[in-house]
TORSE-361885 format. One record per residue (C-alpha): x, y, z; residue in one letter. Coordinates in steps of 0.1 Angstrom, whole numbers, padded with zeros to 4 digits. Each point is the difference from the previous one (the first is absolute). Example, Ala and Ser with C-alpha at 12.3 -4.5 7.8 and 13.67 -1.06 7.14 Angstrom:
BEGIN
PT      xx      yy      zz   lomi
PT    0123   -0045    0078      A
PT    0014    0034   -0007      S
This chain:
BEGIN
PT      xx      yy      zz   lomi
PT    0027    0120    0335      M
PT    0006   -0003   -0040      R
PT   -0003   -0036    0003      V
PT   -0033    0004    0018      L
PT   -0010    0022   -0029      E
PT    0011   -0022   -0024      F
PT   -0024   -0024    0010      H
PT   -0032    0026    0008      S
PT    0001    0004   -0043      L
PT   -0020   -0032    0001      W
PT   -0026   -0002    0024      P
PT   -0017   -0030    0009      S
PT   -0030    0009   -0028      S
PT    0027    0010   -0024      R
PT    0016   -0024   -0024      Y
PT    0010    0015   -0031      G
PT    0032    0018   -0013      A
PT    0010    0036    0016      R
PT    0011    0019   -0034      L
PT    0031    0026    0001      Y
PT    0017    0022   -0026      P
PT    0038   -0011   -0017      S
PT    0022    0026    0008      R
PT    0018   -0007   -0032      I
PT   -0029    0008   -0022      G
PT   -0020   -0032   -0007      A
PT   -0034    0011   -0015      S
PT   -0021   -0027    0023      V
PT   -0002   -0006    0038      A
PT    0023   -0023    0015      I
PT   -0026   -0026    0020      P
PT    0016   -0008    0035      L
PT   -0017   -0033    0016      Y
PT    0000   -0012    0040      S
PT    0022   -0034    0008      V
PT   -0020   -0018    0022      P
PT    0020   -0032    0001      H
PT    0024    0020    0019      L
PT    0002    0027    0032      N
PT    0026    0021    0011      H
PT    0001   -0017    0034      Q
PT    0010   -0031   -0016      S
PT    0025    0014   -0024      S
PT    0028    0028    0003      N
PT    0004   -0001   -0035      L
PT   -0034    0006   -0009      Y
PT   -0004    0031    0024      R
PT    0029    0015   -0013      T
PT   -0013   -0003   -0036      A
PT   -0033    0017    0014      I
PT    0025    0027    0011      L
PT    0013    0002   -0034      V
PT   -0031    0012   -0013      I
PT   -0015    0017    0027      M
PT    0031    0026    0007      S
PT   -0008    0009   -0036      Y
PT   -0038    0005    0001      L
PT    0004    0015    0032      N
PT    0018    0031   -0015      R
PT   -0002    0018    0037      S
PT    0030   -0021    0013      G
PT    0036    0005   -0009      D
PT    0005   -0003   -0038      S
PT    0035   -0023    0010      N
PT   -0024   -0024    0019      D
PT   -0008   -0023   -0034      T
PT    0037   -0004   -0008      A
PT    0005   -0008    0035      H
PT   -0026   -0025    0001      Y
PT    0009   -0017   -0034      L
PT    0036   -0008    0011      A
PT   -0018   -0015    0029      K
PT   -0022   -0023   -0020      Y
PT    0027   -0011   -0023      H
PT    0022   -0013    0030      Q
PT   -0030   -0015    0013      E
PT   -0009   -0019   -0040      A
PT    0032   -0014    0003      Q
PT    0000   -0012    0036      R
PT   -0035   -0017   -0014      C
PT    0012   -0014   -0035      I
PT    0033   -0017    0018      D
PT   -0031   -0016    0026      N
PT   -0018   -0011   -0029      A
PT   -0032    0022    0015      S
PT   -0010    0000   -0037      I
PT   -0035    0010    0011      T
PT    0011    0035    0024      E
PT    0017    0005   -0033      V
PT   -0026   -0004   -0025      T
PT   -0024    0028    0018      F
PT    0024    0022    0011      A
PT    0013    0004   -0032      S
PT   -0034    0008   -0012      Y
PT    0000    0031    0022      I
PT    0033    0012   -0014      V
PT   -0008   -0006   -0034      A
PT   -0034    0020    0002      V
PT    0022    0028    0022      Y
PT    0026    0001   -0033      S
PT   -0031    0007   -0027      L
PT   -0014    0026    0025      V
PT    0029    0017    0013      G
PT    0031   -0013   -0015      G
PT    0027    0028   -0014      W
PT    0009   -0022   -0033      S
PT   -0010   -0026   -0026      I
PT    0029   -0019    0011      N
PT   -0007   -0006    0036      F
PT   -0039   -0005   -0010      V
PT    0009   -0032   -0024      L
PT    0024   -0011    0026      Q
PT   -0023    0002    0027      S
PT   -0030   -0020   -0020      C
PT    0026   -0024   -0011      H
PT    0010   -0010    0034      N
PT   -0039   -0003    0004      F
PT   -0003   -0023   -0030      C
PT    0032   -0021    0011      K
PT   -0017   -0004    0036      S
PT   -0027   -0015   -0017      I
PT    0015   -0024   -0020      V
PT    0018   -0010    0032      G
PT   -0031   -0005    0020      L
PT   -0012   -0027   -0035      T
PT    0031   -0019    0010      K
PT   -0020   -0015    0034      F
PT   -0032    0002   -0014      R
PT   -0020    0009   -0034      M
PT   -0011    0038   -0008      L
PT   -0035   -0011    0004      N
PT   -0012    0028    0023      D
PT   -0019    0021   -0024      S
PT    0002    0029    0025      W
PT    0040   -0001    0001      L
PT   -0006   -0003   -0040      E
PT   -0020    0032    0001      L
PT    0026    0021    0017      L
PT    0025   -0009   -0019      W
PT   -0022    0007   -0029      Q
PT   -0009    0035    0012      H
PT    0037    0005    0007      V
PT    0013   -0005   -0035      L
PT   -0029    0015   -0016      S
PT    0012    0032    0019      S
PT    0033   -0005   -0009      L
PT   -0009    0002   -0040      Y
PT   -0019    0034    0004      Y
PT    0030    0012    0023      V
PT    0026   -0013   -0026      L
PT   -0020    0010   -0027      R
PT   -0005    0037    0013      D
PT    0033    0007    0015      S
PT    0024   -0012   -0031      S
PT   -0022    0003   -0030      L
PT   -0021    0031    0005      F
PT    0012    0015    0034      G
PT    0030    0024    0001      N
PT    0025   -0005   -0029      P
PT    0025   -0027    0008      V
PT    0027   -0014   -0025      S
PT   -0007   -0028   -0022      Q
PT    0024   -0023    0024      E
PT   -0016    0012    0031      E
PT   -0030   -0016   -0017      V
PT    0012   -0032   -0014      V
PT    0022   -0003    0037      K
PT   -0034    0002    0015      A
PT   -0020   -0022   -0026      L
PT    0036   -0029    0004      E
PT   -0015    0005    0038      L
PT   -0038   -0006   -0008      A
PT    0012   -0035   -0019      Q
PT    0022   -0012    0026      K
PT   -0033    0003    0022      L
PT   -0022   -0017   -0022      L
PT    0026   -0028   -0005      Q
PT   -0001   -0004    0035      T
PT   -0038   -0002    0004      A
PT   -0006   -0020   -0032      E
PT    0000   -0034    0015      C
PT   -0034    0016    0018      L
PT   -0016   -0002   -0026      L
PT   -0020   -0029   -0016      P
PT    0024   -0017   -0024      S
PT   -0011   -0020   -0035      A
PT   -0001   -0028    0019      T
PT   -0018    0011    0029      D
PT   -0030    0013   -0024      I
PT    0003   -0033   -0020      S
PT   -0006   -0019    0030      D
PT   -0024    0023    0019      L
PT   -0018   -0021    0027      P
PT   -0037   -0003   -0004      L
PT    0002    0012    0035      S
PT    0012    0035   -0004      M
PT   -0026    0022    0000      T
PT   -0015    0028   -0024      T
PT    0016    0030    0024      E
PT    0034   -0019    0004      M
PT   -0003    0003   -0034      I
PT   -0005    0038   -0012      C
PT    0027    0008    0031      L
PT    0021   -0018   -0018      K
PT   -0007    0019   -0035      I
PT    0007    0031    0021      V
PT    0032   -0011    0008      S
PT    0007   -0007   -0033      L
PT   -0015    0030   -0016      S
PT    0028    0025    0020      I
PT    0021   -0020   -0012      F
PT   -0008    0010   -0031      L
PT   -0004    0035    0006      Q
PT    0041   -0002    0011      F
PT    0008   -0021   -0031      Y
PT   -0019    0022   -0026      L
PT    0014    0033    0013      D
PT    0038   -0011    0003      Q
PT   -0004   -0014   -0036      F
PT   -0012    0027   -0012      L
PT    0022    0026    0009      F
PT    0031   -0025   -0003      R
PT   -0013   -0001   -0034      A
PT   -0007    0034   -0005      S
PT    0041    0008    0009      Y
PT    0013   -0026   -0017      N
PT    0014   -0014    0034      A
PT    0018   -0032    0001      N
PT   -0011   -0026   -0021      F
PT    0005   -0030    0019      D
PT   -0019    0018    0029      G
PT   -0027    0002   -0026      L
PT   -0004   -0031   -0010      K
PT   -0002   -0014    0035      I
PT   -0028    0024    0007      L
PT   -0022   -0008   -0031      K
PT    0006   -0036    0011      N
PT   -0013    0010    0037      C
PT   -0030    0019   -0017      L
PT   -0011   -0025   -0021      C
PT    0003   -0031    0031      S
PT   -0023    0024    0017      V
PT   -0021    0009   -0024      L
PT   -0007   -0034   -0010      D
PT   -0009   -0013    0039      R
PT   -0026    0028   -0001      I
PT   -0018   -0012   -0026      N
PT    0005   -0038    0013      R
PT   -0012    0007    0032      L
PT   -0029    0021   -0014      I
PT   -0015   -0025   -0019      A
PT   -0001   -0021    0028      H
PT   -0032    0022    0015      L
PT   -0025   -0013   -0023      S
PT   -0025    0022   -0001      P
PT    0027    0029   -0011      I
PT    0009   -0027   -0031      G
PT   -0034    0006   -0009      D
PT    0003    0038    0003      Y
PT    0029    0001   -0021      I
PT   -0015   -0026   -0025      Y
PT   -0029    0022   -0006      H
PT    0019    0032   -0003      A
PT    0026   -0009   -0024      Y
PT   -0010    0003   -0035      P
PT   -0013   -0031   -0021      R
PT   -0013   -0007   -0035      N
PT   -0036   -0002    0017      D
PT    0005    0035    0015      T
PT    0019    0020   -0026      F
PT   -0027    0015   -0025      G
PT   -0028   -0019    0009      S
PT   -0016    0035    0026      T
PT   -0027    0024   -0014      I
PT    0008    0031    0009      Y
PT   -0025    0017    0023      D
PT   -0002    0028    0028      D
PT    0017   -0024    0027      T
PT    0021    0016    0023      P
PT    0038   -0004    0006      H
PT    0003   -0024   -0031      V
PT    0036   -0001   -0010      F
PT   -0005    0002   -0041      L
PT   -0017   -0031   -0016      H
PT    0002   -0019    0029      F
PT   -0027   -0009    0030      P
PT    0005    0008    0031      N
PT    0022   -0029    0024      V
PT   -0023   -0010    0029      Q
PT    0024    0000    0030      P
PT    0000   -0031    0020      R
PT    0014   -0008    0038      G
PT    0018   -0019    0015      L
PT   -0031   -0006    0023      K
PT   -0027   -0012   -0027      V
PT   -0027    0009    0021      A
PT    0010    0028    0006      S
PT    0006    0034   -0021      K
PT    0033    0007   -0017      A
PT    0021    0021    0019      E
PT    0031    0026   -0012      E
PT    0022   -0030    0012      R
PT   -0013   -0023   -0023      D
PT    0003    0025   -0032      T
PT    0034    0010    0016      A
PT    0010   -0038   -0008      L
PT   -0011   -0002   -0040      A
PT    0015    0031   -0002      L
PT    0034   -0014    0017      L
PT   -0001   -0032   -0022      Y
PT   -0007    0021   -0032      A
PT    0029    0028    0009      F
PT    0024   -0028    0006      A
PT   -0009   -0021   -0033      R
PT    0005    0033   -0018      L
PT    0034    0005    0015      L
PT    0010   -0038   -0006      R
PT   -0004    0002   -0038      N
PT    0014    0032   -0003      M
PT    0031   -0013    0017      L
PT    0000   -0031   -0027      E
PT    0033    0005   -0023      P
PT   -0024   -0004   -0028      T
PT   -0024    0017    0005      A
PT    0000    0024   -0028      D
PT   -0001   -0027   -0026      V
PT   -0020   -0025    0022      N
PT   -0037    0002   -0018      E
PT   -0015   -0021    0035      T
PT    0018    0019    0021      T
PT   -0008    0035   -0015      I
PT   -0035   -0009    0003      S
PT    0000   -0011    0036      E
PT    0014    0034    0006      I
PT   -0025    0016   -0018      H
PT   -0024   -0020    0012      D
PT    0011    0006    0038      S
PT    0000    0040   -0004      A
PT   -0038   -0006   -0012      I
PT   -0007   -0020    0029      T
PT    0016    0025    0027      I
PT   -0021    0025   -0017      C
PT   -0033   -0018    0003      R
PT    0007   -0009    0035      L
PT    0008    0036    0011      C
PT   -0040    0008   -0010      V
PT   -0009   -0029    0017      S
PT    0011    0009    0033      F
PT   -0030    0001    0023      P
PT    0012    0028    0022      D
PT    0020    0032   -0008      Q
PT    0021    0007    0033      S
PT    0028    0020    0002      P
PT    0022   -0032   -0002      M
PT   -0019   -0014   -0032      V
PT    0005    0031   -0018      T
PT    0038    0001    0006      L
PT    0001   -0039   -0009      L
PT   -0022    0008   -0031      A
PT    0020    0029   -0012      K
PT    0034   -0015    0003      R
PT   -0013   -0030   -0020      S
PT   -0022    0016   -0032      L
PT    0038    0021    0000      F
PT    0014   -0034   -0008      W
PT   -0026   -0012   -0021      A
PT   -0003    0033   -0021      G
PT    0033    0000   -0008      L
PT    0000   -0038   -0012      V
PT   -0032    0009   -0020      L
PT    0019    0031   -0019      T
PT    0035   -0018   -0002      E
PT    0007   -0021   -0032      S
PT    0028   -0018    0021      R
PT   -0007   -0020    0035      F
PT    0037   -0016    0008      S
PT    0022    0010    0024      A
PT    0011    0026   -0018      G
PT   -0030    0013    0002      T
PT    0004    0001    0040      L
PT    0033    0018   -0001      L
PT   -0018    0029   -0022      M
PT   -0031    0002    0022      L
PT    0029    0004    0032      S
PT    0003    0038   -0014      T
PT   -0038    0008    0007      Y
């Protein structure tokens, strides 16, 4: 009955995710997608994984059912691992990872379950490259949900000790190290094939941006608490690597490159604009005309978000330069990126809730940079206390 109930969540006309609140206090809903690659009749492991999550969602059953099915799931998973049934493990571990995000009782259990899912995907890439965009989408949603659960439960949830937070961040760091091979490397970006579609490039940019969120939060937290210096240095190197790859990959999207070029202040735009009553003009700069990935189509929120991500990554990358406080060229780059962020926020073609949140976060950073006299990594440490 529970298995049938699970499949009934996705009628033939429904393909999107079902959303569920997290038990340990995340402020966002956790998405759960159907997995068409397996069915409960062909895979005992997948069937057991379904029973794990449905025994939790169906509260009318015995509360001990979930623990029973979870123990059975681990036994079945080990059997599949021994038999190299990696596809079964991958999709079943996805279901259990989502269960941990929705109904997990501790952040350590959540991190371990999500780590197991990442390891299964890495194992799958040994047999075939991760070129299934749908599978990467599942992976992105799990990591993104984990980011918010970790942030809310460890940093903004019930009071926890610094040691507990550091331990959770260390587990998250191990997960990211495991999944790092799934990201496009610097060499991959340099040798980017012409056959790679715009949609695939955007998908890879999303994956990199999720890692950016993890690394930036971890860097700021560890730096503000004067955590292990060697660990902080490793995090900084990881953060810089992701920032570089984001900017290089976005540069492959030529229409967005034009958008960015016109958004950055230049000598021919500085001081050349006459003040008028035109709405939404930022200071003395003219409005930036949004440009879309589809040349003949109107620019979308995604297009401005890509340009904004580029400017934000460039801003952070320059702030992390050791000579950022004394190198005039770097200081000018940081200042220009902050101005560009402001201009891009004005040019957003729509004002949906997502746009509002993205603009607020970006303008927060740009405003702090424009009102501070120092721009280096030291400034990042100061900003982390806000």
